[in-house]
Gaussian input, Z-matrix of N, CA and C with variables (Angstrom, degrees):
# hf/3-21g

backbone

0 1
 N
 C     1     B1
 C     2     B2     1     A1
 N     3     B3     2     A2     1     D1
 C     4     B4     3     A3     2     D2
 C     5     B5     4     A4     3     D3
 N     6     B6     5     A5     4     D4
 C     7     B7     6     A6     5     D5
 C     8     B8     7     A7     6     D6
 N     9     B9     8     A8     7     D7
 C    10    B10     9     A9     8     D8
 C    11    B11    10    A10     9     D9
 N    12    B12    11    A11    10    D10
 C    13    B13    12    A12    11    D11
 C    14    B14    13    A13    12    D12
 N    15    B15    14    A14    13    D13
 C    16    B16    15    A15    14    D14
 C    17    B17    16    A16    15    D15
 N    18    B18    17    A17    16    D16
 C    19    B19    18    A18    17    D17
 C    20    B20    19    A19    18    D18
 N    21    B21    20    A20    19    D19
 C    22    B22    21    A21    20    D20
 C    23    B23    22    A22    21    D21
 N    24    B24    23    A23    22    D22
 C    25    B25    24    A24    23    D23
 C    26    B26    25    A25    24    D24
 N    27    B27    26    A26    25    D25
 C    28    B28    27    A27    26    D26
 C    29    B29    28    A28    27    D27
 N    30    B30    29    A29    28    D28
 C    31    B31    30    A30    29    D29
 C    32    B32    31    A31    30    D30
 N    33    B33    32    A32    31    D31
 C    34    B34    33    A33    32    D32
 C    35    B35    34    A34    33    D33
 N    36    B36    35    A35    34    D34
 C    37    B37    36    A36    35    D35
 C    38    B38    37    A37    36    D36
 N    39    B39    38    A38    37    D37
 C    40    B40    39    A39    38    D38
 C    41    B41    40    A40    39    D39
 N    42    B42    41    A41    40    D40
 C    43    B43    42    A42    41    D41
 C    44    B44    43    A43    42    D42
 N    45    B45    44    A44    43    D43
 C    46    B46    45    A45    44    D44
 C    47    B47    46    A46    45    D45
 N    48    B48    47    A47    46    D46
 C    49    B49    48    A48    47    D47
 C    50    B50    49    A49    48    D48
 N    51    B51    50    A50    49    D49
 C    52    B52    51    A51    50    D50
 C    53    B53    52    A52    51    D51
 N    54    B54    53    A53    52    D52
 C    55    B55    54    A54    53    D53
 C    56    B56    55    A55    54    D54
 N    57    B57    56    A56    55    D55
 C    58    B58    57    A57    56    D56
 C    59    B59    58    A58    57    D57
 N    60    B60    59    A59    58    D58
 C    61    B61    60    A60    59    D59
 C    62    B62    61    A61    60    D60
 N    63    B63    62    A62    61    D61
 C    64    B64    63    A63    62    D62
 C    65    B65    64    A64    63    D63
 N    66    B66    65    A65    64    D64
 C    67    B67    66    A66    65    D65
 C    68    B68    67    A67    66    D66
 N    69    B69    68    A68    67    D67
 C    70    B70    69    A69    68    D68
 C    71    B71    70    A70    69    D69
 N    72    B72    71    A71    70    D70
 C    73    B73    72    A72    71    D71
 C    74    B74    73    A73    72    D72
 N    75    B75    74    A74    73    D73
 C    76    B76    75    A75    74    D74
 C    77    B77    76    A76    75    D75
 N    78    B78    77    A77    76    D76
 C    79    B79    78    A78    77    D77
 C    80    B80    79    A79    78    D78
 N    81    B81    80    A80    79    D79
 C    82    B82    81    A81    80    D80
 C    83    B83    82    A82    81    D81
 N    84    B84    83    A83    82    D82
 C    85    B85    84    A84    83    D83
 C    86    B86    85    A85    84    D84
 N    87    B87    86    A86    85    D85
 C    88    B88    87    A87    86    D86
 C    89    B89    88    A88    87    D87
 N    90    B90    89    A89    88    D88
 C    91    B91    90    A90    89    D89
 C    92    B92    91    A91    90    D90
 N    93    B93    92    A92    91    D91
 C    94    B94    93    A93    92    D92
 C    95    B95    94    A94    93    D93
 N    96    B96    95    A95    94    D94
 C    97    B97    96    A96    95    D95
 C    98    B98    97    A97    96    D96
 N    99    B99    98    A98    97    D97
 C   100   B100    99    A99    98    D98
 C   101   B101   100   A100    99    D99
 N   102   B102   101   A101   100   D100
 C   103   B103   102   A102   101   D101
 C   104   B104   103   A103   102   D102
 N   105   B105   104   A104   103   D103
 C   106   B106   105   A105   104   D104
 C   107   B107   106   A106   105   D105
 N   108   B108   107   A107   106   D106
 C   109   B109   108   A108   107   D107
 C   110   B110   109   A109   108   D108
 N   111   B111   110   A110   109   D109
 C   112   B112   111   A111   110   D110
 C   113   B113   112   A112   111   D111
 N   114   B114   113   A113   112   D112
 C   115   B115   114   A114   113   D113
 C   116   B116   115   A115   114   D114
 N   117   B117   116   A116   115   D115
 C   118   B118   117   A117   116   D116
 C   119   B119   118   A118   117   D117
 N   120   B120   119   A119   118   D118
 C   121   B121   120   A120   119   D119
 C   122   B122   121   A121   120   D120
 N   123   B123   122   A122   121   D121
 C   124   B124   123   A123   122   D122
 C   125   B125   124   A124   123   D123
 N   126   B126   125   A125   124   D124
 C   127   B127   126   A126   125   D125
 C   128   B128   127   A127   126   D126
 N   129   B129   128   A128   127   D127
 C   130   B130   129   A129   128   D128
 C   131   B131   130   A130   129   D129
 N   132   B132   131   A131   130   D130
 C   133   B133   132   A132   131   D131
 C   134   B134   133   A133   132   D132
 N   135   B135   134   A134   133   D133
 C   136   B136   135   A135   134   D134
 C   137   B137   136   A136   135   D135
 N   138   B138   137   A137   136   D136
 C   139   B139   138   A138   137   D137
 C   140   B140   139   A139   138   D138
 N   141   B141   140   A140   139   D139
 C   142   B142   141   A141   140   D140
 C   143   B143   142   A142   141   D141
 N   144   B144   143   A143   142   D142
 C   145   B145   144   A144   143   D143
 C   146   B146   145   A145   144   D144
 N   147   B147   146   A146   145   D145
 C   148   B148   147   A147   146   D146
 C   149   B149   148   A148   147   D147
 N   150   B150   149   A149   148   D148
 C   151   B151   150   A150   149   D149
 C   152   B152   151   A151   150   D150
 N   153   B153   152   A152   151   D151
 C   154   B154   153   A153   152   D152
 C   155   B155   154   A154   153   D153
 N   156   B156   155   A155   154   D154
 C   157   B157   156   A156   155   D155
 C   158   B158   157   A157   156   D156
 N   159   B159   158   A158   157   D157
 C   160   B160   159   A159   158   D158
 C   161   B161   160   A160   159   D159
 N   162   B162   161   A161   160   D160
 C   163   B163   162   A162   161   D161
 C   164   B164   163   A163   162   D162
 N   165   B165   164   A164   163   D163
 C   166   B166   165   A165   164   D164
 C   167   B167   166   A166   165   D165
 N   168   B168   167   A167   166   D166
 C   169   B169   168   A168   167   D167
 C   170   B170   169   A169   168   D168
 N   171   B171   170   A170   169   D169
 C   172   B172   171   A171   170   D170
 C   173   B173   172   A172   171   D171
 N   174   B174   173   A173   172   D172
 C   175   B175   174   A174   173   D173
 C   176   B176   175   A175   174   D174
 N   177   B177   176   A176   175   D175
 C   178   B178   177   A177   176   D176
 C   179   B179   178   A178   177   D177
 N   180   B180   179   A179   178   D178
 C   181   B181   180   A180   179   D179
 C   182   B182   181   A181   180   D180
 N   183   B183   182   A182   181   D181
 C   184   B184   183   A183   182   D182
 C   185   B185   184   A184   183   D183
 N   186   B186   185   A185   184   D184
 C   187   B187   186   A186   185   D185
 C   188   B188   187   A187   186   D186
 N   189   B189   188   A188   187   D187
 C   190   B190   189   A189   188   D188
 C   191   B191   190   A190   189   D189
 N   192   B192   191   A191   190   D190
 C   193   B193   192   A192   191   D191
 C   194   B194   193   A193   192   D192
 N   195   B195   194   A194   193   D193
 C   196   B196   195   A195   194   D194
 C   197   B197   196   A196   195   D195
 N   198   B198   197   A197   196   D196
 C   199   B199   198   A198   197   D197
 C   200   B200   199   A199   198   D198
 N   201   B201   200   A200   199   D199
 C   202   B202   201   A201   200   D200
 C   203   B203   202   A202   201   D201
 N   204   B204   203   A203   202   D202
 C   205   B205   204   A204   203   D203
 C   206   B206   205   A205   204   D204
 N   207   B207   206   A206   205   D205
 C   208   B208   207   A207   206   D206
 C   209   B209   208   A208   207   D207
 N   210   B210   209   A209   208   D208
 C   211   B211   210   A210   209   D209
 C   212   B212   211   A211   210   D210
 N   213   B213   212   A212   211   D211
 C   214   B214   213   A213   212   D212
 C   215   B215   214   A214   213   D213
 N   216   B216   215   A215   214   D214
 C   217   B217   216   A216   215   D215
 C   218   B218   217   A217   216   D216

   B1=1.4463
   B2=1.5292
   B3=1.3068
   B4=1.4548
   B5=1.5257
   B6=1.3045
   B7=1.4556
   B8=1.5315
   B9=1.3313
   B10=1.4643
   B11=1.5238
   B12=1.3237
   B13=1.4623
   B14=1.5292
   B15=1.3224
   B16=1.4649
   B17=1.5369
   B18=1.3147
   B19=1.4720
   B20=1.5335
   B21=1.3267
   B22=1.4679
   B23=1.5235
   B24=1.3188
   B25=1.4625
   B26=1.5199
   B27=1.3234
   B28=1.4658
   B29=1.5303
   B30=1.3374
   B31=1.4611
   B32=1.5214
   B33=1.3341
   B34=1.4664
   B35=1.5213
   B36=1.3272
   B37=1.4585
   B38=1.5248
   B39=1.3282
   B40=1.4677
   B41=1.5328
   B42=1.3195
   B43=1.4728
   B44=1.5273
   B45=1.3251
   B46=1.4713
   B47=1.5303
   B48=1.3312
   B49=1.4526
   B50=1.5212
   B51=1.3247
   B52=1.4587
   B53=1.5347
   B54=1.3236
   B55=1.4622
   B56=1.5266
   B57=1.3165
   B58=1.4687
   B59=1.5237
   B60=1.3166
   B61=1.4701
   B62=1.5227
   B63=1.3310
   B64=1.4658
   B65=1.5280
   B66=1.3407
   B67=1.4564
   B68=1.5321
   B69=1.3174
   B70=1.4660
   B71=1.5257
   B72=1.3164
   B73=1.4640
   B74=1.5313
   B75=1.3219
   B76=1.4636
   B77=1.5242
   B78=1.3315
   B79=1.4662
   B80=1.5331
   B81=1.3035
   B82=1.4600
   B83=1.5306
   B84=1.3054
   B85=1.4682
   B86=1.5274
   B87=1.3199
   B88=1.4655
   B89=1.5276
   B90=1.3141
   B91=1.4627
   B92=1.5210
   B93=1.3334
   B94=1.4639
   B95=1.5259
   B96=1.3154
   B97=1.4694
   B98=1.5245
   B99=1.3382
   B100=1.4807
   B101=1.5328
   B102=1.3014
   B103=1.4623
   B104=1.5302
   B105=1.3046
   B106=1.4589
   B107=1.5328
   B108=1.3215
   B109=1.4608
   B110=1.5258
   B111=1.3323
   B112=1.4568
   B113=1.5310
   B114=1.3452
   B115=1.4622
   B116=1.5299
   B117=1.3257
   B118=1.4616
   B119=1.5253
   B120=1.3304
   B121=1.4701
   B122=1.5285
   B123=1.3082
   B124=1.4720
   B125=1.5313
   B126=1.3159
   B127=1.4678
   B128=1.5239
   B129=1.3156
   B130=1.4639
   B131=1.5337
   B132=1.3285
   B133=1.4700
   B134=1.5159
   B135=1.3128
   B136=1.4673
   B137=1.5262
   B138=1.3255
   B139=1.4617
   B140=1.5280
   B141=1.3291
   B142=1.4686
   B143=1.5247
   B144=1.3297
   B145=1.4699
   B146=1.5253
   B147=1.3125
   B148=1.4700
   B149=1.5216
   B150=1.2983
   B151=1.4672
   B152=1.5208
   B153=1.3071
   B154=1.4595
   B155=1.5264
   B156=1.3140
   B157=1.4705
   B158=1.5291
   B159=1.3267
   B160=1.4743
   B161=1.5122
   B162=1.3115
   B163=1.4630
   B164=1.5172
   B165=1.3189
   B166=1.4516
   B167=1.5314
   B168=1.3231
   B169=1.4599
   B170=1.5271
   B171=1.3129
   B172=1.4579
   B173=1.5289
   B174=1.3210
   B175=1.4736
   B176=1.5288
   B177=1.3347
   B178=1.4697
   B179=1.5260
   B180=1.3282
   B181=1.4663
   B182=1.5304
   B183=1.3177
   B184=1.4676
   B185=1.5307
   B186=1.3215
   B187=1.4696
   B188=1.5281
   B189=1.3372
   B190=1.4683
   B191=1.5376
   B192=1.3377
   B193=1.4718
   B194=1.5273
   B195=1.3150
   B196=1.4718
   B197=1.5265
   B198=1.3217
   B199=1.4798
   B200=1.5237
   B201=1.3264
   B202=1.4566
   B203=1.5237
   B204=1.3136
   B205=1.4581
   B206=1.5222
   B207=1.3248
   B208=1.4595
   B209=1.5253
   B210=1.3236
   B211=1.4618
   B212=1.5210
   B213=1.3146
   B214=1.4787
   B215=1.5190
   B216=1.3036
   B217=1.4837
   B218=1.4790
   A1=108.84
   A2=117.16
   A3=119.54
   A4=109.76
   A5=115.06
   A6=119.91
   A7=110.51
   A8=115.12
   A9=119.84
   A10=110.14
   A11=117.26
   A12=121.43
   A13=110.29
   A14=116.70
   A15=121.02
   A16=109.86
   A17=116.53
   A18=120.60
   A19=110.71
   A20=116.42
   A21=121.55
   A22=112.15
   A23=116.91
   A24=120.24
   A25=113.53
   A26=117.72
   A27=118.57
   A28=111.78
   A29=117.00
   A30=121.51
   A31=113.19
   A32=117.72
   A33=119.25
   A34=109.88
   A35=114.68
   A36=119.22
   A37=107.81
   A38=118.45
   A39=120.44
   A40=112.54
   A41=116.21
   A42=121.01
   A43=106.62
   A44=117.05
   A45=119.80
   A46=112.25
   A47=113.81
   A48=120.38
   A49=112.44
   A50=116.44
   A51=120.43
   A52=109.30
   A53=115.42
   A54=119.63
   A55=112.92
   A56=117.54
   A57=119.14
   A58=109.65
   A59=117.98
   A60=120.88
   A61=111.10
   A62=117.24
   A63=120.40
   A64=110.41
   A65=116.06
   A66=121.59
   A67=110.36
   A68=117.09
   A69=121.20
   A70=110.90
   A71=117.40
   A72=120.96
   A73=110.76
   A74=117.25
   A75=121.01
   A76=110.83
   A77=117.47
   A78=120.36
   A79=110.32
   A80=117.06
   A81=121.38
   A82=111.52
   A83=116.40
   A84=120.36
   A85=112.89
   A86=117.50
   A87=123.33
   A88=109.17
   A89=116.91
   A90=121.29
   A91=113.64
   A92=117.41
   A93=121.20
   A94=113.09
   A95=117.69
   A96=121.07
   A97=108.87
   A98=118.10
   A99=120.55
   A100=111.03
   A101=115.50
   A102=122.54
   A103=115.05
   A104=117.98
   A105=118.99
   A106=113.23
   A107=117.34
   A108=120.59
   A109=112.92
   A110=114.02
   A111=120.74
   A112=109.26
   A113=115.93
   A114=122.49
   A115=110.55
   A116=115.78
   A117=121.41
   A118=111.95
   A119=117.45
   A120=120.34
   A121=112.62
   A122=117.23
   A123=119.87
   A124=110.54
   A125=116.56
   A126=120.53
   A127=110.80
   A128=116.54
   A129=120.63
   A130=111.24
   A131=116.39
   A132=119.94
   A133=110.98
   A134=116.51
   A135=119.91
   A136=110.56
   A137=116.96
   A138=120.67
   A139=111.66
   A140=116.86
   A141=120.29
   A142=112.06
   A143=117.34
   A144=120.97
   A145=114.18
   A146=117.59
   A147=118.97
   A148=115.49
   A149=118.20
   A150=120.37
   A151=109.63
   A152=115.99
   A153=119.99
   A154=113.21
   A155=117.66
   A156=120.67
   A157=112.78
   A158=118.11
   A159=120.45
   A160=109.90
   A161=115.91
   A162=121.00
   A163=111.11
   A164=116.86
   A165=120.96
   A166=109.14
   A167=116.74
   A168=120.63
   A169=112.53
   A170=118.32
   A171=119.38
   A172=110.88
   A173=117.29
   A174=120.59
   A175=109.23
   A176=116.37
   A177=120.05
   A178=109.76
   A179=117.22
   A180=120.23
   A181=111.37
   A182=116.75
   A183=120.71
   A184=110.37
   A185=116.36
   A186=120.36
   A187=110.56
   A188=116.74
   A189=120.87
   A190=110.33
   A191=116.57
   A192=119.55
   A193=110.39
   A194=118.16
   A195=120.90
   A196=110.30
   A197=115.54
   A198=121.18
   A199=110.65
   A200=117.10
   A201=120.32
   A202=110.68
   A203=118.27
   A204=120.21
   A205=112.47
   A206=117.31
   A207=120.53
   A208=113.52
   A209=117.50
   A210=119.41
   A211=112.13
   A212=117.96
   A213=121.47
   A214=112.18
   A215=116.61
   A216=119.98
   A217=112.66
   D1=138.57
   D2=178.55
   D3=-75.18
   D4=154.34
   D5=-178.74
   D6=-68.84
   D7=160.62
   D8=177.02
   D9=-60.59
   D10=-42.87
   D11=-179.82
   D12=-58.01
   D13=-47.40
   D14=179.83
   D15=-58.67
   D16=-43.61
   D17=177.40
   D18=-63.00
   D19=-46.20
   D20=-176.70
   D21=-59.66
   D22=-32.02
   D23=-176.70
   D24=-62.98
   D25=-18.30
   D26=177.36
   D27=-69.16
   D28=-14.42
   D29=179.21
   D30=-93.64
   D31=-3.75
   D32=179.07
   D33=-60.87
   D34=142.39
   D35=-178.52
   D36=-155.70
   D37=136.93
   D38=-179.13
   D39=-61.56
   D40=-29.20
   D41=175.99
   D42=-124.53
   D43=86.76
   D44=-174.35
   D45=-53.99
   D46=132.99
   D47=-177.15
   D48=-96.64
   D49=-17.04
   D50=-178.26
   D51=-153.33
   D52=-179.80
   D53=-175.60
   D54=-69.22
   D55=-31.96
   D56=178.42
   D57=-67.88
   D58=-38.98
   D59=176.02
   D60=-62.97
   D61=-41.10
   D62=177.03
   D63=-63.18
   D64=-43.39
   D65=177.67
   D66=-59.51
   D67=-45.35
   D68=-179.95
   D69=-61.19
   D70=-43.14
   D71=179.05
   D72=-62.77
   D73=-43.20
   D74=-178.82
   D75=-69.54
   D76=-39.97
   D77=177.52
   D78=-62.96
   D79=-36.92
   D80=178.28
   D81=-61.55
   D82=-36.65
   D83=-179.94
   D84=-82.93
   D85=-9.88
   D86=-179.13
   D87=-88.03
   D88=101.06
   D89=-175.95
   D90=-70.37
   D91=-13.01
   D92=179.37
   D93=-97.95
   D94=-2.54
   D95=-179.39
   D96=-56.21
   D97=137.51
   D98=179.20
   D99=-70.82
   D100=81.71
   D101=-170.25
   D102=-65.65
   D103=-27.25
   D104=-176.75
   D105=-97.63
   D106=2.38
   D107=-174.18
   D108=-83.88
   D109=145.35
   D110=169.49
   D111=-125.98
   D112=23.04
   D113=-177.95
   D114=-103.51
   D115=118.64
   D116=-177.01
   D117=-52.87
   D118=-51.82
   D119=-173.94
   D120=-66.12
   D121=-36.24
   D122=177.63
   D123=-62.76
   D124=-47.06
   D125=-178.71
   D126=-70.22
   D127=-43.84
   D128=179.39
   D129=-60.38
   D130=-45.93
   D131=178.16
   D132=-60.92
   D133=-43.55
   D134=178.40
   D135=-58.62
   D136=-48.61
   D137=-177.69
   D138=-63.46
   D139=-41.16
   D140=-178.89
   D141=-69.47
   D142=-35.95
   D143=-172.65
   D144=-97.73
   D145=-26.30
   D146=-170.01
   D147=-125.33
   D148=-17.78
   D149=-175.05
   D150=-101.43
   D151=100.21
   D152=-177.85
   D153=-72.20
   D154=-7.23
   D155=-179.42
   D156=-87.01
   D157=-8.02
   D158=-179.78
   D159=-88.93
   D160=97.13
   D161=179.18
   D162=-81.76
   D163=-27.61
   D164=-174.89
   D165=-139.24
   D166=109.70
   D167=-177.78
   D168=-68.88
   D169=-12.77
   D170=177.53
   D171=-65.41
   D172=-25.44
   D173=176.19
   D174=-65.17
   D175=-44.36
   D176=176.15
   D177=-61.64
   D178=-46.06
   D179=-178.64
   D180=-59.45
   D181=-40.38
   D182=178.15
   D183=-64.96
   D184=-45.59
   D185=178.80
   D186=-63.81
   D187=-37.78
   D188=-179.83
   D189=-64.05
   D190=-42.83
   D191=179.54
   D192=-63.09
   D193=-39.81
   D194=176.20
   D195=-63.08
   D196=-43.93
   D197=178.84
   D198=-58.44
   D199=-49.69
   D200=-177.45
   D201=-64.39
   D202=-42.00
   D203=-177.89
   D204=-69.64
   D205=-34.43
   D206=-177.38
   D207=-85.71
   D208=-22.37
   D209=-178.75
   D210=-102.14
   D211=-2.43
   D212=-179.60
   D213=-73.74
   D214=-13.67
   D215=-176.81
   D216=-72.13

């Protein structure tokens, strides 16, 4: 299974159209993001404790649900 970060990068966009695109752009610039992880709690804990750019964790939760539904196949 590909990592969450790898999945999230498909939403990167030079002119973000939505919050997931903004999240993807910020995660891309975050050199400490757990890039190889596919573990919800590891990524969630990182975002809550270390990523000052996450104003709303519901954006992560929405992206996570898309990740799980699209990579479960």
